[in-house]
TORGU-672805 format. One record per atom (N, C-alpha, C): residue number from 1; residue in three letters; atom name; x, y, z. Coordinates in steps of 0.001 Angstrom, whole numbers. Example, Ala and Ser with C-alpha at 12.3 -4.5 7.8 and 13.67 -1.06 7.14 Angstrom:
BEGIN
zaba k:1 | r:ALA | a:N | xx:13190 | yy:-5690 | zz:7800
zaba k:1 | r:ALA | a:CA | xx:12300 | yy:-4500 | zz:7800
zaba k:1 | r:ALA | a:C | xx:13200 | yy:-3300 | zz:7800
zaba k:2 | r:SER | a:N | xx:12850 | yy:-2250 | zz:7080
zaba k:2 | r:SER | a:CA | xx:13670 | yy:-1060 | zz:7140
zaba k:2 | r:SER | a:C | xx:12900 | yy:30 | zz:7870
END
This chain:
BEGIN
zaba k:1 | r:MET | a:N | xx:-7625 | yy:-8994 | zz:552
zaba k:1 | r:MET | a:CA | xx:-7570 | yy:-7749 | zz:-1048
zaba k:1 | r:MET | a:C | xx:-6607 | yy:-9092 | zz:-1848
zaba k:2 | r:PRO | a:N | xx:-6340 | yy:-9184 | zz:-2660
zaba k:2 | r:PRO | a:CA | xx:-4981 | yy:-10316 | zz:-3089
zaba k:2 | r:PRO | a:C | xx:-3854 | yy:-9189 | zz:-3468
zaba k:3 | r:LEU | a:N | xx:-2691 | yy:-11219 | zz:-3206
zaba k:3 | r:LEU | a:CA | xx:-1737 | yy:-9524 | zz:-2658
zaba k:3 | r:LEU | a:C | xx:-1094 | yy:-9282 | zz:-4143
zaba k:4 | r:LYS | a:N | xx:-1478 | yy:-9782 | zz:-5087
zaba k:4 | r:LYS | a:CA | xx:-350 | yy:-9148 | zz:-6654
zaba k:4 | r:LYS | a:C | xx:-1520 | yy:-7763 | zz:-6920
zaba k:5 | r:ILE | a:N | xx:-3294 | yy:-7862 | zz:-6045
zaba k:5 | r:ILE | a:CA | xx:-3138 | yy:-6008 | zz:-6550
zaba k:5 | r:ILE | a:C | xx:-2708 | yy:-5145 | zz:-5894
zaba k:6 | r:TYR | a:N | xx:-1864 | yy:-5967 | zz:-4345
zaba k:6 | r:TYR | a:CA | xx:-1747 | yy:-4808 | zz:-3044
zaba k:6 | r:TYR | a:C | xx:-155 | yy:-4971 | zz:-4399
zaba k:7 | r:ALA | a:N | xx:192 | yy:-5271 | zz:-4106
zaba k:7 | r:ALA | a:CA | xx:1557 | yy:-5151 | zz:-5187
zaba k:7 | r:ALA | a:C | xx:1997 | yy:-4708 | zz:-5967
zaba k:8 | r:GLY | a:N | xx:1132 | yy:-4332 | zz:-6444
zaba k:8 | r:GLY | a:CA | xx:540 | yy:-4102 | zz:-8030
zaba k:8 | r:GLY | a:C | xx:453 | yy:-2141 | zz:-7269
zaba k:9 | r:VAL | a:N | xx:319 | yy:-2027 | zz:-6491
zaba k:9 | r:VAL | a:CA | xx:-146 | yy:-677 | zz:-6424
zaba k:9 | r:VAL | a:C | xx:1653 | yy:-429 | zz:-6122
zaba k:10 | r:TRP | a:N | xx:1952 | yy:-998 | zz:-5054
zaba k:10 | r:TRP | a:CA | xx:2914 | yy:-570 | zz:-4392
zaba k:10 | r:TRP | a:C | xx:4155 | yy:-716 | zz:-5546
zaba k:11 | r:LEU | a:N | xx:4670 | yy:-1312 | zz:-6232
zaba k:11 | r:LEU | a:CA | xx:5303 | yy:-1084 | zz:-8402
zaba k:11 | r:LEU | a:C | xx:4656 | yy:-284 | zz:-8651
zaba k:12 | r:LEU | a:N | xx:3767 | yy:259 | zz:-9136
zaba k:12 | r:LEU | a:CA | xx:3399 | yy:1728 | zz:-9428
zaba k:12 | r:LEU | a:C | xx:3194 | yy:3191 | zz:-8468
zaba k:13 | r:GLY | a:N | xx:3477 | yy:2939 | zz:-7111
zaba k:13 | r:GLY | a:CA | xx:4142 | yy:3667 | zz:-6258
zaba k:13 | r:GLY | a:C | xx:5161 | yy:4449 | zz:-7052
zaba k:14 | r:ILE | a:N | xx:6335 | yy:2786 | zz:-7168
zaba k:14 | r:ILE | a:CA | xx:7464 | yy:3054 | zz:-6863
zaba k:14 | r:ILE | a:C | xx:8539 | yy:3548 | zz:-7675
zaba k:15 | r:VAL | a:N | xx:7567 | yy:2498 | zz:-9139
zaba k:15 | r:VAL | a:CA | xx:7668 | yy:3352 | zz:-11146
zaba k:15 | r:VAL | a:C | xx:8050 | yy:5439 | zz:-10967
zaba k:16 | r:ALA | a:N | xx:5969 | yy:5553 | zz:-9806
zaba k:16 | r:ALA | a:CA | xx:6322 | yy:7421 | zz:-10386
zaba k:16 | r:ALA | a:C | xx:7098 | yy:8152 | zz:-9303
zaba k:17 | r:VAL | a:N | xx:7262 | yy:7262 | zz:-8602
zaba k:17 | r:VAL | a:CA | xx:8508 | yy:8501 | zz:-7461
zaba k:17 | r:VAL | a:C | xx:10106 | yy:8708 | zz:-8306
zaba k:18 | r:PHE | a:N | xx:10341 | yy:7079 | zz:-9225
zaba k:18 | r:PHE | a:CA | xx:11264 | yy:6976 | zz:-9507
zaba k:18 | r:PHE | a:C | xx:11233 | yy:8585 | zz:-10787
zaba k:19 | r:ILE | a:N | xx:10185 | yy:7889 | zz:-12045
zaba k:19 | r:ILE | a:CA | xx:10150 | yy:9144 | zz:-12938
zaba k:19 | r:ILE | a:C | xx:10269 | yy:10179 | zz:-12682
zaba k:20 | r:THR | a:N | xx:9189 | yy:10289 | zz:-11841
zaba k:20 | r:THR | a:CA | xx:9401 | yy:12448 | zz:-10550
zaba k:20 | r:THR | a:C | xx:10457 | yy:12697 | zz:-10482
zaba k:21 | r:TYR | a:N | xx:11248 | yy:11557 | zz:-9669
zaba k:21 | r:TYR | a:CA | xx:13014 | yy:11887 | zz:-9509
zaba k:21 | r:TYR | a:C | xx:13582 | yy:12479 | zz:-11245
zaba k:22 | r:LEU | a:N | xx:13731 | yy:11787 | zz:-11753
zaba k:22 | r:LEU | a:CA | xx:13949 | yy:11457 | zz:-13148
zaba k:22 | r:LEU | a:C | xx:14096 | yy:12217 | zz:-13768
zaba k:23 | r:THR | a:N | xx:12657 | yy:13053 | zz:-14169
zaba k:23 | r:THR | a:CA | xx:12664 | yy:14111 | zz:-14683
zaba k:23 | r:THR | a:C | xx:13129 | yy:15500 | zz:-13518
zaba k:24 | r:GLY | a:N | xx:14056 | yy:15388 | zz:-13072
zaba k:24 | r:GLY | a:CA | xx:13375 | yy:16381 | zz:-12066
zaba k:24 | r:GLY | a:C | xx:12534 | yy:17376 | zz:-11488
zaba k:25 | r:ASN | a:N | xx:11441 | yy:16600 | zz:-11259
zaba k:25 | r:ASN | a:CA | xx:9892 | yy:17055 | zz:-10362
zaba k:25 | r:ASN | a:C | xx:9775 | yy:17052 | zz:-8996
zaba k:26 | r:PHE | a:N | xx:10537 | yy:15899 | zz:-8751
zaba k:26 | r:PHE | a:CA | xx:11023 | yy:15671 | zz:-7041
zaba k:26 | r:PHE | a:C | xx:11397 | yy:16071 | zz:-5727
zaba k:27 | r:THR | a:N | xx:10074 | yy:17087 | zz:-5590
zaba k:27 | r:THR | a:CA | xx:10345 | yy:18615 | zz:-4670
zaba k:27 | r:THR | a:C | xx:10046 | yy:17718 | zz:-3546
zaba k:28 | r:PRO | a:N | xx:10294 | yy:18828 | zz:-2873
zaba k:28 | r:PRO | a:CA | xx:9565 | yy:18455 | zz:-986
zaba k:28 | r:PRO | a:C | xx:8193 | yy:18504 | zz:-903
zaba k:29 | r:PRO | a:N | xx:7442 | yy:19551 | zz:-1631
zaba k:29 | r:PRO | a:CA | xx:5862 | yy:18979 | zz:-2026
zaba k:29 | r:PRO | a:C | xx:5109 | yy:17373 | zz:-2510
zaba k:30 | r:VAL | a:N | xx:6772 | yy:17781 | zz:-3567
zaba k:30 | r:VAL | a:CA | xx:5424 | yy:16664 | zz:-3912
zaba k:30 | r:VAL | a:C | xx:6348 | yy:15211 | zz:-3438
zaba k:31 | r:ALA | a:N | xx:7464 | yy:14561 | zz:-2053
zaba k:31 | r:ALA | a:CA | xx:7869 | yy:14209 | zz:-1618
zaba k:31 | r:ALA | a:C | xx:6570 | yy:14450 | zz:-396
zaba k:32 | r:VAL | a:N | xx:5807 | yy:14533 | zz:267
zaba k:32 | r:VAL | a:CA | xx:4782 | yy:15298 | zz:1294
zaba k:32 | r:VAL | a:C | xx:3763 | yy:13821 | zz:210
zaba k:33 | r:PHE | a:N | xx:3662 | yy:14641 | zz:-884
zaba k:33 | r:PHE | a:CA | xx:2934 | yy:13940 | zz:-1408
zaba k:33 | r:PHE | a:C | xx:2605 | yy:12586 | zz:-1470
zaba k:34 | r:PHE | a:N | xx:3736 | yy:12191 | zz:-1605
zaba k:34 | r:PHE | a:CA | xx:3972 | yy:10975 | zz:-2055
zaba k:34 | r:PHE | a:C | xx:3895 | yy:9788 | zz:-1160
zaba k:35 | r:GLY | a:N | xx:4835 | yy:10681 | zz:17
zaba k:35 | r:GLY | a:CA | xx:4151 | yy:10523 | zz:1808
zaba k:35 | r:GLY | a:C | xx:2875 | yy:9383 | zz:1656
zaba k:36 | r:PHE | a:N | xx:1932 | yy:11036 | zz:1919
zaba k:36 | r:PHE | a:CA | xx:755 | yy:10260 | zz:1761
zaba k:36 | r:PHE | a:C | xx:-259 | yy:9145 | zz:787
zaba k:37 | r:LEU | a:N | xx:607 | yy:9623 | zz:-598
zaba k:37 | r:LEU | a:CA | xx:258 | yy:7927 | zz:-875
zaba k:37 | r:LEU | a:C | xx:1164 | yy:6775 | zz:-411
zaba k:38 | r:SER | a:N | xx:1648 | yy:6639 | zz:253
zaba k:38 | r:SER | a:CA | xx:2400 | yy:5677 | zz:928
zaba k:38 | r:SER | a:C | xx:1972 | yy:5749 | zz:2193
zaba k:39 | r:PHE | a:N | xx:575 | yy:6259 | zz:2880
zaba k:39 | r:PHE | a:CA | xx:-10 | yy:6325 | zz:4224
zaba k:39 | r:PHE | a:C | xx:-546 | yy:5032 | zz:3523
zaba k:40 | r:GLY | a:N | xx:-1769 | yy:5539 | zz:3294
zaba k:40 | r:GLY | a:CA | xx:-3120 | yy:5361 | zz:1844
zaba k:40 | r:GLY | a:C | xx:-2745 | yy:3448 | zz:1540
zaba k:41 | r:ALA | a:N | xx:-1341 | yy:3104 | zz:1084
zaba k:41 | r:ALA | a:CA | xx:-1409 | yy:2187 | zz:773
zaba k:41 | r:ALA | a:C | xx:-1110 | yy:854 | zz:2132
zaba k:42 | r:ILE | a:N | xx:-670 | yy:1579 | zz:2501
zaba k:42 | r:ILE | a:CA | xx:445 | yy:899 | zz:4515
zaba k:42 | r:ILE | a:C | xx:-1566 | yy:845 | zz:4929
zaba k:43 | r:PHE | a:N | xx:-1881 | yy:1441 | zz:4936
zaba k:43 | r:PHE | a:CA | xx:-3504 | yy:1354 | zz:5344
zaba k:43 | r:PHE | a:C | xx:-4424 | yy:542 | zz:4691
zaba k:44 | r:MET | a:N | xx:-3689 | yy:262 | zz:3115
zaba k:44 | r:MET | a:CA | xx:-5351 | yy:-241 | zz:2424
zaba k:44 | r:MET | a:C | xx:-5157 | yy:-1929 | zz:2685
zaba k:45 | r:GLY | a:N | xx:-3248 | yy:-1962 | zz:2713
zaba k:45 | r:GLY | a:CA | xx:-3318 | yy:-3416 | zz:2934
zaba k:45 | r:GLY | a:C | xx:-3718 | yy:-3846 | zz:4440
zaba k:46 | r:ILE | a:N | xx:-3628 | yy:-2426 | zz:5706
zaba k:46 | r:ILE | a:CA | xx:-4402 | yy:-3226 | zz:6469
zaba k:46 | r:ILE | a:C | xx:-5019 | yy:-3729 | zz:7004
zaba k:47 | r:MET | a:N | xx:-6241 | yy:-2188 | zz:5872
zaba k:47 | r:MET | a:CA | xx:-7819 | yy:-3378 | zz:5612
zaba k:47 | r:MET | a:C | xx:-7614 | yy:-3799 | zz:5203
zaba k:48 | r:GLY | a:N | xx:-6555 | yy:-3947 | zz:4805
zaba k:48 | r:GLY | a:CA | xx:-7220 | yy:-6574 | zz:3604
zaba k:48 | r:GLY | a:C | xx:-6738 | yy:-7288 | zz:4926
zaba k:49 | r:VAL | a:N | xx:-5809 | yy:-7039 | zz:5184
zaba k:49 | r:VAL | a:CA | xx:-5259 | yy:-8231 | zz:6739
zaba k:49 | r:VAL | a:C | xx:-6735 | yy:-8297 | zz:7871
zaba k:50 | r:LEU | a:N | xx:-6988 | yy:-6806 | zz:8546
zaba k:50 | r:LEU | a:CA | xx:-7208 | yy:-6820 | zz:9216
zaba k:50 | r:LEU | a:C | xx:-8739 | yy:-7750 | zz:9365
zaba k:51 | r:PRO | a:N | xx:-9396 | yy:-8604 | zz:8972
zaba k:51 | r:PRO | a:CA | xx:-10742 | yy:-9020 | zz:9052
zaba k:51 | r:PRO | a:C | xx:-10759 | yy:-10542 | zz:8655
zaba k:52 | r:MET | a:N | xx:-9568 | yy:-11610 | zz:8178
zaba k:52 | r:MET | a:CA | xx:-8851 | yy:-12089 | zz:8509
zaba k:52 | r:MET | a:C | xx:-8399 | yy:-12820 | zz:10039
zaba k:53 | r:THR | a:N | xx:-7886 | yy:-11738 | zz:10748
zaba k:53 | r:THR | a:CA | xx:-7248 | yy:-11456 | zz:11329
zaba k:53 | r:THR | a:C | xx:-7648 | yy:-11169 | zz:12494
zaba k:54 | r:VAL | a:N | xx:-8494 | yy:-10335 | zz:12782
zaba k:54 | r:VAL | a:CA | xx:-10110 | yy:-10622 | zz:13507
zaba k:54 | r:VAL | a:C | xx:-11637 | yy:-11283 | zz:14310
zaba k:55 | r:SER | a:N | xx:-11721 | yy:-12323 | zz:12756
zaba k:55 | r:SER | a:CA | xx:-12683 | yy:-13050 | zz:12578
zaba k:55 | r:SER | a:C | xx:-11981 | yy:-14144 | zz:13427
zaba k:56 | r:PRO | a:N | xx:-13184 | yy:-14673 | zz:14000
zaba k:56 | r:PRO | a:CA | xx:-13206 | yy:-15864 | zz:14939
zaba k:56 | r:PRO | a:C | xx:-12881 | yy:-17247 | zz:13902
zaba k:57 | r:HIS | a:N | xx:-11906 | yy:-17813 | zz:14312
zaba k:57 | r:HIS | a:CA | xx:-10853 | yy:-19600 | zz:13224
zaba k:57 | r:HIS | a:C | xx:-12272 | yy:-20523 | zz:13930
zaba k:58 | r:HIS | a:N | xx:-12227 | yy:-20612 | zz:12659
zaba k:58 | r:HIS | a:CA | xx:-13501 | yy:-21852 | zz:13057
zaba k:58 | r:HIS | a:C | xx:-12527 | yy:-22905 | zz:13729
zaba k:59 | r:THR | a:N | xx:-12803 | yy:-23599 | zz:14224
zaba k:59 | r:THR | a:CA | xx:-11767 | yy:-25259 | zz:14644
zaba k:59 | r:THR | a:C | xx:-13145 | yy:-26113 | zz:15372
zaba k:60 | r:HIS | a:N | xx:-12314 | yy:-27484 | zz:15225
zaba k:60 | r:HIS | a:CA | xx:-13624 | yy:-28927 | zz:15718
zaba k:60 | r:HIS | a:C | xx:-13820 | yy:-29210 | zz:16567
zaba k:61 | r:HIS | a:N | xx:-14607 | yy:-29159 | zz:17352
zaba k:61 | r:HIS | a:CA | xx:-14599 | yy:-28937 | zz:18416
zaba k:61 | r:HIS | a:C | xx:-15076 | yy:-30536 | zz:18535
zaba k:62 | r:GLU | a:N | xx:-14979 | yy:-31435 | zz:19333
zaba k:62 | r:GLU | a:CA | xx:-15833 | yy:-32802 | zz:19913
zaba k:62 | r:GLU | a:C | xx:-17155 | yy:-32993 | zz:21260
END
């Protein structure tokens, strides 16, 4: 996953948290909801990096 898309997901999430907080709607259930979204974003980042990490690296042997 391109880094710009992943950073954009986090930026949109942080902006949503600030807007929710500034409007006075940041209640404990909303905080739990944003926690689930944060977990999903972290998991999405892990899934984006994992294939490159576990795939065999091509090395040049003579």
